[in-house]
Structures are given as C-alpha cells and as structure tokens.
C-alpha positions in Angstrom: 25.2 -16.5 56.2 24.1 -17.5 52.7 20.5 -16.2 52.3 17.8 -16.1 49.7 14.7 -13.9 49.6 11.8 -15.4 47.6 9.8 -12.5 46.3 11.3 -9.2 44.9 8.4 -6.9 45.8 9.1 -3.8 47.9 9.2 -5.8 51.2 11.3 -8.6 50.0 13.7 -6.2 48.4 14.0 -4.1 51.6 14.7 -7.2 53.7 17.3 -8.3 51.1 19.0 -5.0 51.5 19.0 -5.3 55.3 20.5 -8.8 55.1 23.2 -7.6 52.7 24.0 -4.6 55.0 24.4 -7.0 57.8 27.2 -8.9 56.0 25.2 -11.8 54.5 25.3 -12.9 50.9 21.9 -12.5 49.2 20.0 -14.1 46.4 16.9 -12.3 45.3 14.3 -14.4 43.5 11.7 -13.0 41.2 8.6 -14.7 39.9 9.5 -13.9 36.3 12.8 -13.7 34.4 11.8 -10.3 33.0 11.4 -8.9 36.5 14.7 -10.4 37.6 16.5 -8.9 34.6 15.0 -5.5 35.2 16.3 -5.5 38.8 19.8 -6.7 37.8 20.1 -4.2 34.9 18.6 -1.1 36.6 19.8 -1.9 40.1 16.6 -0.4 41.4 13.2 -1.7 42.4 10.4 0.5 40.9 8.5 0.1 44.2 11.5 1.6 46.0 12.6 4.5 43.8 16.0 6.1 44.5 17.1 3.1 46.6 20.1 1.6 44.9 20.4 -2.2 44.8 23.8 -3.9 45.2 25.6 -5.4 42.2 26.6 -8.2 44.7 23.0 -9.6 44.8 22.4 -12.7 42.8 19.3 -11.9 40.8 17.3 -14.9 39.5 14.0 -16.4 38.7 15.2 -20.0 39.2 13.7 -21.5 42.4 16.7 -23.9 42.7 18.7 -20.9 43.8 17.6 -21.7 47.4 19.8 -24.8 47.5 22.4 -24.8 50.3 21.2 -21.6 51.8 21.4 -21.0 55.6 18.3 -18.7 55.6 15.3 -18.4 53.3 12.8 -15.6 53.5 9.3 -16.1 51.9 8.1 -12.7 50.8 5.6 -13.4 48.1 2.0 -12.1 48.1 -0.4 -14.2 50.3 -2.3 -15.7 47.3 1.0 -17.1 45.9 2.5 -18.4 49.2 1.3 -22.0 49.0 2.3 -22.7 45.4 5.7 -21.0 45.9 6.4 -23.0 49.1 5.4 -26.2 47.3 7.8 -25.4 44.4 10.6 -24.5 46.8 10.3 -27.5 49.1 12.5 -30.0 47.2 15.4 -27.6 47.2 15.5 -26.6 50.9 18.5 -28.0 52.7 18.2 -29.8 56.0 19.6 -27.1 58.3 18.1 -24.1 56.5 16.1 -21.7 58.7 12.9 -20.5 57.0 11.2 -17.1 57.6 7.8 -16.0 56.4 7.2 -12.2 56.1 3.9 -12.5 54.2 0.7 -11.3 55.9 -2.6 -13.0 55.4 -5.1 -15.8 56.0 -5.8 -18.5 53.5 -9.5 -18.6 52.7 -10.0 -22.4 52.2 -8.1 -23.5 55.3 -8.0 -20.5 57.7 -4.2 -21.0 57.9 -1.8 -18.1 58.5 1.2 -17.8 56.2 3.8 -19.6 58.3 1.4 -22.5 58.8 1.1 -22.9 55.0 4.9 -22.8 54.5 5.3 -25.4 57.3 2.7 -27.6 55.7 4.3 -27.5 52.3 7.9 -27.8 53.4 7.6 -30.0 56.6 9.7 -27.5 58.4 9.3 -25.1 61.4 8.9 -21.5 60.2 9.7 -18.2 61.9 7.2 -15.4 61.3 8.7 -11.9 61.1 6.2 -9.1 61.4 5.7 -5.6 62.8 5.2 -1.9 61.8 7.7 -1.9 59.0 7.0 -0.1 55.7 9.4 -1.3 53.1 9.9 2.3 51.9 11.3 3.2 55.4 13.3 0.1 56.1 15.0 0.3 52.7 16.2 3.8 53.7 17.4 2.9 57.2 14.7 4.5 59.2 14.6 3.0 62.7 12.1 0.1 62.9 11.1 -2.6 65.3 9.6 -6.0 64.5 8.9 -9.4 66.1 10.4 -12.8 65.2 7.9 -15.4 66.4 8.4 -19.2 66.5 7.8 -22.2 68.6 11.5 -23.0 68.2 13.4 -20.3 70.2 16.7 -21.2 68.6 15.3 -20.6 65.1 13.8 -17.3 66.2 17.2 -16.3 67.6 19.0 -17.1 64.3 16.5 -14.8 62.5 17.0 -12.2 65.2 20.8 -12.2 64.7 20.5 -12.2 60.9 18.3 -9.1 60.8 19.0 -7.0 63.8 21.0 -3.8 63.3 21.4 -0.3 64.8 18.3 0.7 62.7 16.3 -2.5 62.8 15.4 -3.9 66.2 14.1 -7.5 66.5 12.1 -8.8 69.5 11.3 -12.5 70.1 8.0 -14.1 70.8 6.6 -17.7 71.0 3.1 -16.5 70.0 3.1 -17.2 66.2 -0.6 -17.2 65.9 -1.1 -13.9 67.6 1.7 -12.2 65.7 0.3 -13.4 62.3 -3.3 -12.6 63.1 -2.3 -9.1 64.1 -0.4 -8.7 60.9 -3.2 -10.0 58.7 -6.2 -8.4 60.3 -4.7 -4.9 60.6 -4.9 -4.7 56.8 -8.7 -4.9 57.0 -8.9 -2.2 59.6 -6.5 0.0 57.5 -8.7 -0.4 54.5 -11.7 0.7 56.7 -9.7 3.6 58.1 -8.9 4.7 54.5 -12.5 4.5 53.6 -13.3 6.7 56.6 -10.7 9.2 55.5 -12.0 9.2 51.9 -15.5 9.9 53.1 -14.3 12.9 55.0 -14.7 11.6 58.5 -12.2 12.7 61.2 -9.7 11.5 63.7 -12.4 10.5 66.1 -13.8 8.0 63.6 -10.5 6.6 62.8 -9.6 6.1 66.4 -12.9 4.4 67.0 -12.3 2.0 64.0 -8.7 1.3 65.1 -9.5 0.6 68.7 -12.6 -1.6 68.1 -10.8 -3.2 65.2 -8.0 -4.2 67.5 -10.5 -5.6 70.0 -12.2 -7.9 67.5 -8.7 -9.0 66.3 -7.8 -9.9 69.8 -11.1 -11.8 70.3 -10.4 -13.9 67.3 -6.8 -14.4 68.4 -7.9 -15.6 71.9 -10.4 -18.0 70.4 -7.5 -19.5 68.3 -5.1 -19.8 71.2 -3.1 -16.6 70.9 -2.1 -14.4 73.8 -3.9 -11.1 74.4 -0.6 -9.4 75.3 0.6 -9.9 71.7 -2.1 -7.6 70.4 -0.7 -4.8 72.6 2.7 -5.2 71.0 4.5 -4.3 67.8 2.7 -6.9 65.6 -0.7 -5.8 67.1 -1.3 -2.2 67.9 2.1 -1.2 66.5 1.3 -2.5 63.0 -2.2 -1.3 63.2 -1.2 2.3 63.9 1.3 2.5 61.1 -0.9 0.9 58.5 -4.0 3.0 59.4 -2.2 6.3 59.4 0.5 6.2 56.7 0.2 7.0 53.0 2.8 4.3 52.5 0.0 1.8 53.3 -1.6 0.4 50.1 -4.6 -0.7 52.2 -5.3 2.8 53.5 -4.7 4.4 50.0 -7.1 1.9 48.4 -9.7 2.6 51.2 -9.4 6.4 50.6 -10.2 5.9 46.9 -13.2 3.7 47.7 -14.4 6.2 50.3 -14.3 8.9 47.6 -16.6 6.8 45.5 -14.3 4.7 43.3 -15.3 1.1 42.6 -13.3 -1.5 44.5 -11.8 -3.1 41.4 -10.8 0.3 40.0 -9.2 1.3 43.4 -7.2 -2.0 43.4 -6.0 -1.3 39.9 -5.0 2.2 40.6 -2.9 1.2 43.7 -0.9 -1.0 41.3 0.2 -3.6 43.9 -1.4 -6.2 46.1 -3.8 -4.8 48.6 -3.7 -7.7 51.2 -6.7 -6.4 53.2 -9.0 -7.1 50.3 -8.1 -10.8 50.4 -8.0 -10.9 54.2 -11.7 -9.8 54.7 -13.4 -12.9 53.4 -10.8 -15.2 55.0 -11.1 -13.6 58.4 -14.9 -13.6 58.4 -15.0 -17.3 57.5 -12.5 -18.1 60.3 -14.5 -16.0 62.8 -17.7 -17.8 61.9 -16.0 -21.1 62.3 -15.0 -20.3 65.9 -18.2 -18.3 66.7 -16.4 -14.9 67.2 -18.3 -11.6 66.4 -16.3 -9.3 64.2 -18.7 -6.4 63.2 -16.1 -4.2 61.5 -14.8 -7.1 59.4 -18.4 -8.0 58.5 -19.2 -4.4 57.6 -16.1 -4.3 55.4 -17.2 -7.5 53.6 -20.6 -5.9 52.9 -19.0 -2.8 51.5 -16.1 -4.3 49.6 -17.6 -7.5 48.3 -21.4 -6.7 48.1 -21.1 -3.1 47.1 -23.1 -1.7 50.1 -23.3 2.0 50.4 -20.5 3.3 52.7 -22.6 5.8 54.8 -25.2 3.1 55.5 -22.4 0.7 56.6 -20.9 3.3 59.0 -24.3 4.1 60.4 -25.1 0.5 60.9 -21.9 0.1 63.0 -22.7 3.2 65.0 -26.3 2.0 65.8 -25.5 -1.5 66.9 -27.0 -2.7 70.2 -25.4 -1.0 73.2 -22.8 -3.2 75.0 -19.9 -2.9 77.4 -16.5 -2.0 76.0 -14.9 -5.2 77.3 -15.4 -8.2 79.5 -14.6 -6.4 82.7 -17.3 -6.7 85.4 -17.7 -3.1 86.6 -21.1 -3.3 88.3 -22.2 -5.8 90.8 
C-alpha cells in the first residue's frame, strides 16, 4: 500500500519502519522542513539512535503528501492532533484508511484522539495502541498491540498493514476503552516514577498500578467502554510497560520529580513530550463530568499542577476512608 505517517517522532518513525519492512511505500511527514531535512540527510532519528532509516522513504514537511494514500497514520503529540487533522483533511482521499496512534484526552472536549481526527476529517478512524515502546519496535523486538474501530473492515486493513512475525495485532470494537487505557496509563506511570524517585519500593508501585487501573476502568465503564478491555494489551499491558520501563518518558519524568526536581525542569530534561502531564487535567475534568472518583489522578493533579509536597500526597492516599476493593458483594 501507499502509506503516510504524519509525525516523525520516535513512535511515528518506528511505525514507518514497520510499514516499510512489510512491503509498503512510506512517506514520513515532519512538522518542520529542518526536521525533515535532518532525517533525510542523516538517515537516523535522534530519538532512535543507531536505527538506520531507509533511503526509500519520502521525507517531507508538506502536508499535501498524504494525497492518494491508501493508509494514513496520525502520530503527532496530543496537543497538536486537532490542528494537524484539520490541516490534513482537504487532502485525504475517499478510500483512505486513517489510523491514530496518539495517546491522550483533549482538555476542552474530553475527546480521545481518534474522536478528534474523526471530527476534523469526517472519517472513521482506527485506534492502534498497546505496550509498544518505539525503541523496541524499531529494533524488531516482539510486540503486541490492538487495532480498535467500529468498522471491522477498516480494523482488518490496519491489522494486515502492520502485522509481522515480530509485531502482532489484535482486533477490538472497543475504541473508547482502548484509547482511555492508553491515555490514563501515562498518568499512573508518572505517579509510579515519582514513587520510585522518592525511594519507595515494589509494593508501592504495585499498589499504584493496580488501583490506577481500577480507576481507569471506572471512568471507562461510565463512558461506555468494556471492562474486559482494561484487562488486555491496551489496559494492563500498556500500564505494566509504561510504569516499569526506563524507555517511558512519563516514568523518567516522575523519577526526577520524586527526587525533588520542579515539574517544568523535569519536563525540560526529558526533552520530549510527556503525555501524562497533559492527561492529568483532562482526565480529572472528564471524571468530574461523569461523577467518577479518581483519587490517584486527583492526587497527581495536586502534586504536578499545584506543587503539593509528595510525601503528604502519598500519605493522603494511604489514609483515605476504608472501602471494599471492588463492587463484589462478599458479605450478606
């Protein structure tokens, strides 16, 4: 197929490599001409060192490059997705399949990324998500993800474009669940990193991850998602990899904050977008709208946005009113 990847960060570049290895022609779009020129001249992305890029790629910063493509992948940061989709919309062909691989929730609308692309383009969008560090995918390390869409045929086309002996793709109709799992795990990973930076142990991180998954599922259920999705690759799978790996920008930023660094300084030191930072406020606003309690997300907001003292925030979570672990009725 003729494909285009919009966004030449680490993840967009890794997926472009995968599409190329699967026999598709690839156009890799960058936000600036300087960025595109650097990639084409060096044949290496600085976010993916020692991973050579093919000369066969078309490197460009002209959004018109998406004309007549069979498959378009949106891989921009979450804060840029709406404007990028709006700019791209006039050039998308009628039969083009659109994929969103960006993770996040828009603050003003509460929309997930595929919903934004659908609104701006008027097209059905496939969400591709799962535990998939770009650094590992670009090196052919075995990985599994989920292609979610209300249109099964579109999801199957994406499945066929990306699947390989080292990249397994599953199908799901639960777009909302897949995207919420993808967005909210970044918040929990930021918290897990803070815990690590403060010197807490595995017990604490397991507690954060498990209860973080539970509040993610509560929000998902309130918005029509399936609980089963959060037990899958885009739920617990993505949560595990993002909370435990040093590839995770969210965890690394959290570690710096937990060691005492100011939030803005930590973001600057990471040197790339930390999506969990943006997701905190968006998730909390969405939770309040549907009356869902998300204590870890709320604690993260106090710490990250209001500068609350980390130890006090942790102790506040530990000393919340006693409650049952879930909604099961054990005693009668």
